[in-house]
C-alpha positions in Angstrom: 19.9 -15.9 -36.3 18.1 -16.9 -33.2 19.2 -15.4 -29.9 21.0 -17.8 -27.7 19.2 -18.4 -24.4 20.7 -19.4 -21.0 19.7 -20.5 -17.6 19.6 -17.8 -14.8 22.6 -17.9 -12.4 22.1 -19.4 -8.9 25.5 -20.4 -7.4 26.3 -17.0 -5.9 22.9 -16.8 -4.1 23.2 -20.4 -2.9 26.5 -19.6 -1.3 25.1 -16.5 0.4 22.1 -18.4 1.7 24.4 -21.1 3.1 26.7 -18.6 4.8 24.3 -16.0 6.2 21.6 -16.1 8.8 18.4 -15.0 7.1 16.5 -12.6 9.4 13.3 -12.2 7.5 11.8 -12.1 4.0 13.1 -8.5 3.4 16.6 -9.6 4.4 16.4 -12.5 2.0 15.3 -10.2 -0.8 18.2 -7.9 -0.1 20.6 -10.8 -0.4 19.1 -12.0 -3.6 19.2 -8.5 -5.1 22.9 -8.3 -4.4 23.5 -11.4 -6.6 22.3 -9.8 -9.8 19.3 -8.4 -11.7 17.9 -11.9 -12.5 18.8 -14.8 -10.3 17.3 -18.3 -9.8 16.5 -19.3 -6.2 17.9 -22.8 -5.8 15.2 -24.0 -3.5 12.0 -25.9 -3.9 10.6 -28.1 -6.6 9.7 -25.4 -9.1 12.0 -22.9 -10.8 11.8 -19.6 -8.9 13.3 -16.4 -10.2 14.1 -13.2 -8.3 13.9 -10.0 -10.4 15.8 -6.8 -9.6 16.0 -5.6 -13.2 13.6 -3.1 -14.8 13.7 -4.7 -18.2 12.8 -8.1 -16.8 10.0 -6.6 -14.8 8.7 -4.8 -17.8 8.6 -8.1 -19.7 6.7 -9.9 -16.9 4.2 -7.1 -16.0 3.7 -5.4 -19.4 5.1 -7.0 -22.5 4.1 -10.6 -21.8 1.8 -10.1 -18.8 -0.8 -12.6 -20.1 1.7 -15.4 -19.4 2.2 -14.5 -15.8 -0.7 -14.9 -13.4 -1.2 -14.5 -9.6 0.4 -17.3 -7.7 -2.3 -19.3 -6.0 0.1 -20.5 -3.3 0.8 -17.0 -2.1 -2.9 -16.1 -2.2 -3.6 -19.1 0.1 -2.5 -17.0 3.0 -4.9 -14.1 2.3 -8.0 -15.9 1.0 -9.1 -17.4 4.4 -9.5 -13.8 5.6 -10.7 -11.8 2.6 -11.8 -14.5 0.2 -11.2 -14.5 -3.6 -11.3 -11.1 -5.2 -9.6 -8.4 -7.1 -6.2 -8.8 -5.3 -6.0 -12.6 -5.7 -8.0 -13.5 -8.8 -6.7 -14.0 -12.3 -8.3 -14.5 -15.6 -12.0 -13.8 -16.2 -12.9 -13.4 -12.6 -10.3 -10.6 -12.2 -11.2 -8.9 -15.5 -14.9 -8.8 -14.6 -14.3 -6.9 -11.3 -11.6 -4.7 -12.8 -13.9 -3.7 -15.7 -16.7 -3.0 -13.2 -14.9 -0.5 -11.0 -11.7 0.9 -12.6 -13.5 3.6 -14.5 -15.2 4.9 -11.3 -11.8 5.2 -9.6 -10.3 7.3 -12.4 -9.0 10.6 -11.0 -11.9 12.7 -12.6 -14.4 10.4 -10.9 -13.0 10.7 -7.4 -12.9 14.5 -7.4 -16.3 14.6 -5.5 -14.6 12.9 -2.5 -12.3 15.9 -1.8 -14.6 18.0 0.4 -15.5 14.9 2.4 -11.9 13.9 2.9 -11.0 17.4 4.3 -14.0 17.1 6.7 -12.9 13.7 7.9 -9.3 14.7 8.4 -10.4 17.8 10.3 -12.6 15.7 12.5 -9.6 13.7 13.5 -7.5 16.8 14.1 -10.2 18.3 16.2 -10.0 15.1 18.4 -6.3 15.6 18.7 -6.9 19.2 19.9 -8.8 17.8 22.8 -5.7 15.9 23.8 -3.0 18.5 23.5 0.1 17.7 25.4 -0.5 13.9 25.3 1.1 11.4 23.0 -0.6 9.3 20.3 0.7 6.5 18.3 1.2 7.8 14.7 0.9 4.3 13.3 -2.5 3.7 14.9 -3.8 7.2 14.2 -3.0 7.1 10.5 -4.6 3.7 10.2 -7.8 4.9 11.9 -7.9 8.0 9.7 -7.5 6.2 6.4 -9.9 3.4 7.4 -12.6 6.0 8.2 -12.0 7.8 4.9 -12.0 4.6 2.9 -15.3 3.3 4.5 -17.2 6.5 3.8 -15.6 7.3 0.4 -16.1 3.8 -1.0 -19.3 2.6 0.7 -20.8 5.6 2.4 -20.6 4.3 6.0 -19.4 6.0 9.1 -17.3 3.5 11.0 -15.3 5.9 13.3 -16.7 4.5 16.5 -15.4 1.0 15.6 -11.9 1.8 14.2 -10.2 1.9 17.7 -11.0 -1.8 18.1 -10.6 -2.9 14.5 -7.2 -1.5 13.7 -5.2 -3.5 16.3 -7.0 -6.6 15.2 -6.1 -6.0 11.6 -2.4 -5.5 12.5 -2.4 -8.8 14.4 -4.0 -10.5 11.4 -1.3 -8.9 9.1 1.4 -10.6 11.3 -0.5 -13.9 11.2 -0.6 -14.0 7.4 3.2 -14.1 7.2 4.2 -16.0 10.4 5.2 -19.3 9.1 2.8 -22.1 8.3 -0.8 -20.9 7.8 -2.9 -23.2 9.9 -6.4 -24.0 8.9 -8.7 -21.6 10.8 -10.8 -24.6 12.0 -8.0 -25.7 14.4 -8.8 -24.0 17.7 -5.4 -22.6 18.6 -5.4 -19.2 20.4 -4.2 -17.4 17.3 -6.7 -19.1 15.1 -9.6 -18.3 17.4 -8.5 -14.6 17.5 -8.1 -14.7 13.7 -11.6 -16.1 13.4 -13.1 -13.4 15.7 -11.4 -10.7 13.7 -12.7 -12.1 10.5 -16.3 -12.1 11.9 -16.0 -8.5 13.0 -14.8 -7.4 9.6 -17.5 -9.5 7.8 -20.2 -8.0 10.0 -18.9 -4.5 9.4 -18.7 -5.0 5.6 -22.2 -6.5 5.5 -23.5 -3.4 7.3 -21.9 -1.2 4.8 -23.4 -3.3 2.0 -26.8 -3.1 3.6 -27.0 0.6 4.7 -29.8 1.6 7.0 -30.2 4.8 5.0 -29.1 6.0 1.5 -25.6 7.4 1.3 -25.7 8.0 -2.5 -23.7 11.3 -2.2 -20.6 9.3 -1.2 -20.9 6.2 -3.4 -19.4 5.7 -6.8 -21.6 3.7 -9.2 -19.2 0.8 -9.3 -18.9 0.3 -5.6 -22.6 0.9 -5.2 -23.0 -2.2 -7.4 -21.6 -4.3 -4.5 -24.6 -3.3 -2.3 -26.8 -6.3 -1.6 -30.1 -6.5 -3.4 -33.2 -8.5 -2.1 -33.0 -10.9 -5.0 -29.2 -11.6 -4.8 -28.2 -15.2 -4.4 -25.9 -16.3 -1.5 -23.1 -16.7 -4.0 -23.6 -13.1 -5.3 -23.7 -11.7 -1.8 -20.5 -13.6 -0.9 -18.8 -12.3 -3.9 -19.8 -8.7 -3.1 -18.6 -9.2 0.5 -15.2 -10.5 -0.6 -14.7 -7.8 -3.2 -15.7 -5.1 -0.7 -13.2 -6.4 1.8 -10.4 -6.4 -0.8 -11.1 -2.7 -1.5 -11.3 -1.4 2.0 -8.7 -3.5 3.6 -6.0 -3.3 0.9 -6.7 0.4 0.2 -6.6 1.3 3.9 -3.5 -0.7 4.7 -1.3 0.6 1.9 -2.3 4.2 2.2 -2.0 4.3 6.0 1.4 2.7 5.9 2.7 5.1 3.3 1.3 8.1 5.2 3.0 7.0 8.4 6.4 6.5 6.8 6.1 9.9 5.1 5.5 11.8 8.4 8.2 9.7 10.2 10.8 10.5 7.5 9.9 14.2 7.6 10.5 14.2 11.4 13.9 12.7 10.8 14.8 15.4 8.2 14.0 18.8 9.7 15.3 20.8 6.7 13.0 19.0 4.3 10.2 19.3 6.8 10.6 23.0 7.0 10.6 23.3 3.2 7.3 21.3 3.1 5.7 23.5 5.8 6.8 26.7 4.0 5.2 25.5 0.8 2.0 24.5 2.6 1.8 27.9 4.3 2.4 29.8 1.0 -0.1 27.8 -1.1 -2.9 27.3 1.4 -2.6 30.6 3.3 -4.2 29.1 6.4 -7.2 27.7 4.6 -8.3 24.1 4.2 -6.7 22.7 1.0 -8.6 22.3 -2.3 -7.8 19.9 -5.1 -6.4 22.8 -7.2 -4.1 23.7 -4.4 -2.9 20.1 -3.9 -1.5 20.3 -7.5 0.5 23.3 -6.5 2.2 21.4 -3.6 5.0 20.2 -5.8 7.7 19.6 -3.2 5.3 17.7 -0.9 4.4 15.5 -3.9 8.2 14.8 -4.4 8.4 13.9 -0.7 5.6 11.4 -1.1 7.2 9.9 -4.2 10.5 9.5 -2.4 8.8 7.9 0.6 7.1 5.4 -1.7 10.5 4.6 -3.3 12.1 3.8 0.1 9.0 2.1 1.6 6.7 0.9 -1.2 3.5 -0.3 0.3 3.4 -3.1 -2.2 6.9 -4.2 -1.3 6.9 -7.7 -2.7 4.7 -9.8 -5.0 5.0 -12.7 -7.4 3.6 -14.3 -10.6 3.4 -17.8 -11.9 4.3 -18.5 -15.5 1.7 -20.4 -17.5 3.9 -21.4 -20.4 7.6 -21.6 -21.2 9.1 -18.1 -21.8 12.2 -16.3 -22.7 12.9 -13.3 -20.4 15.9 -11.1 -21.2 17.5 -14.2 -22.9 16.9 -16.3 -19.8 14.8 -19.5 -20.0 11.6 -19.5 -17.8 10.0 -22.9 -17.7 6.2 -23.2 -17.4 4.9 -23.1 -13.8 8.0 -21.1 -12.6 7.5 -18.5 -9.9 8.7 -15.0 -10.5 9.3 -12.8 -7.5 9.3 -9.0 -7.9 10.4 -6.9 -5.0 9.9 -3.1 -5.4 11.7 -2.6 -2.1 15.0 -3.8 -3.5 14.3 -2.5 -7.0 13.9 1.0 -5.6 17.3 0.7 -3.9 19.1 -0.7 -6.8 22.3 1.4 -7.3 22.0 0.7 -11.1 19.0 3.1 -11.1 19.5 5.3 -8.0 22.5 7.1 -6.7 22.9 6.9 -2.9 19.8 4.6 -2.9 19.3 4.4 0.8 19.3 8.2 1.3 16.0 10.1 1.6 16.2 12.7 -1.2 13.0 14.1 -2.6 14.9 16.0 -5.3 15.2 12.7 -7.2 11.6 13.4 -8.3 11.8 17.0 -9.4 10.6 17.6 -12.9 14.1 17.2 -14.4 15.5 14.3 -12.5 12.4 12.0 -12.7 12.8 11.9 -16.5 16.0 9.9 -16.0 14.3 7.1 -14.1 14.1 4.0 -16.4 10.6 2.7 -17.1 9.5 0.3 -14.4 12.5 1.0 -12.1 9.9 2.8 -9.9 6.8 0.7 -9.4 5.2 1.6 -6.0 1.8 0.8 -7.4 2.8 -2.1 -9.6 2.7 -1.8 -13.4 0.9 -3.0 -16.5 -2.8 -4.0 -16.5 -2.8 -4.8 -12.8 -1.5 -1.4 -11.6 -3.1 -0.5 -8.3 -6.7 0.5 -9.1 -6.9 2.8 -6.0 -3.7 4.7 -6.8 -5.3 8.1 -7.3 -7.6 7.9 -4.3 -4.7 6.8 -2.0 -2.5 9.7 -3.2 -5.3 12.2 -2.7 -5.9 11.0 0.9 -2.2 11.3 1.6 -1.9 14.8 0.2 -4.9 16.1 2.1 -3.8 14.5 5.4 -0.2 15.6 5.3 -1.0 19.2 4.3 -3.6 19.6 7.0 -1.6 17.9 9.8 1.5 20.0 9.1 -0.7 23.1 8.8 -2.1 22.7 12.3 0.3 20.6 14.3 4.0 20.4 15.0 5.6 17.1 14.0 7.0 16.3 17.5 8.5 12.9 17.3 11.6 12.0 19.5 14.6 12.5 17.2 16.3 9.6 19.0 13.5 7.2 18.1 14.9 4.6 15.7 12.2 2.8 13.8 13.0 -0.4 11.8 10.9 -2.1 9.2 8.6 -5.0 9.8 8.0 -6.9 6.5 4.4 -8.0 6.7 1.9 -7.8 3.8 3.1 -4.2 3.7 6.4 -2.9 5.2 5.2 -1.4 8.5 7.1 0.3 11.3 8.3 -2.3 13.9 7.1 -0.3 16.8 4.7 2.5 17.9 5.7 6.0 16.9 4.7 8.4 19.7 3.7 11.8 18.4 3.3 14.6 21.0 0.3 16.6 20.2 1.2 20.3 20.0 -0.5 22.9 17.8 1.7 25.1 15.7 2.5 28.3 17.5 3.8 30.1 14.4 2.9 30.3 10.8 -0.5 29.9 9.1 -1.8 27.0 11.1 -5.4 27.9 11.3 -8.2 25.4 11.1 -9.1 26.6 7.7 -12.6 27.1 6.2 -14.3 23.8 5.5 
């Protein structure tokens, strides 16, 4: 006997939309999530579904993923800046790039990055030591740090002298991507002119990285080395390499830096948890710079990172477009429908998480994490399109957190209340001033690098 299908509900969401003032996209997603695990958004010409259900998300991202492709309308906001590439492509173009590089970003193949990452983090911390007593913006500093690491690890280029200027421009562009109607960059409005200038700076930087003045083979993986321009490359090949390189360095930098910032902020707001992390770091590292083997022993710090990514997943919302008619958890999905997946609301769904808005790293201890349903926790996505840079991003975060807490106090005003700004990633809505003060107790030494 065939299973009876039905149409997804929409009346409850329509009522809430009509009676509430929608503040931003995150607020809308929270309202939609309160209406059920699968709801239809009663707006627009195409059927649009909002998913807050792990089974439905498993169907879309894993079980029938070939029927759900990247939504070209959403990509239209990004492509004027970074062009088509791994993040925005579907079909053969996506498979070609994914096949080229995913093996080189497996965990075993990024192990050689570890000594370089510790050196780069220490270089930034040494700069902090020249400014003791002053304040720095944690958001800006983590962006600079991760951008520097990404440029060298992926392409072998030292860009530290440029990041102070680049990071604010990238943040402004991030806002521009989601601020209403995306105007054609040819229209000479002030924002468009600034956007065009930022794009040129990034394009010039990436072309320099793809045409290095001297070999950096010790830092390059074979896959990303393949993006380097060759004398006989056609203009179309050079443009493809440029776009793919921008996807890697910009997406990887943005997601990792944001997650790193939220982790340190949440630790500052939870002193008991912070002290437990510091005690673990002091015990395991014993005043030395961390090694990969020691990172694996920092189990509680890893739980803290996992919990941060639950509350503030860098990839907080994304969508797919259905190619053909489908049945998803007994609901009809017509061809050309848009399916919206929001890890931010999924990770706060009380169906899967007790006290979902509370910061509680113990959710991810070895026993508790076994009770998390499959695809109820997807900070890196799921299925064939799971984030290709997941292992490198986590490695950078673990090195940075352990070394910062080993050498500096996390002095952030406890009265500072930081809200969420839902851009491409969920970023803090304001600067987070960090007072630079070395640790006066414990095993805070520079370490041996």
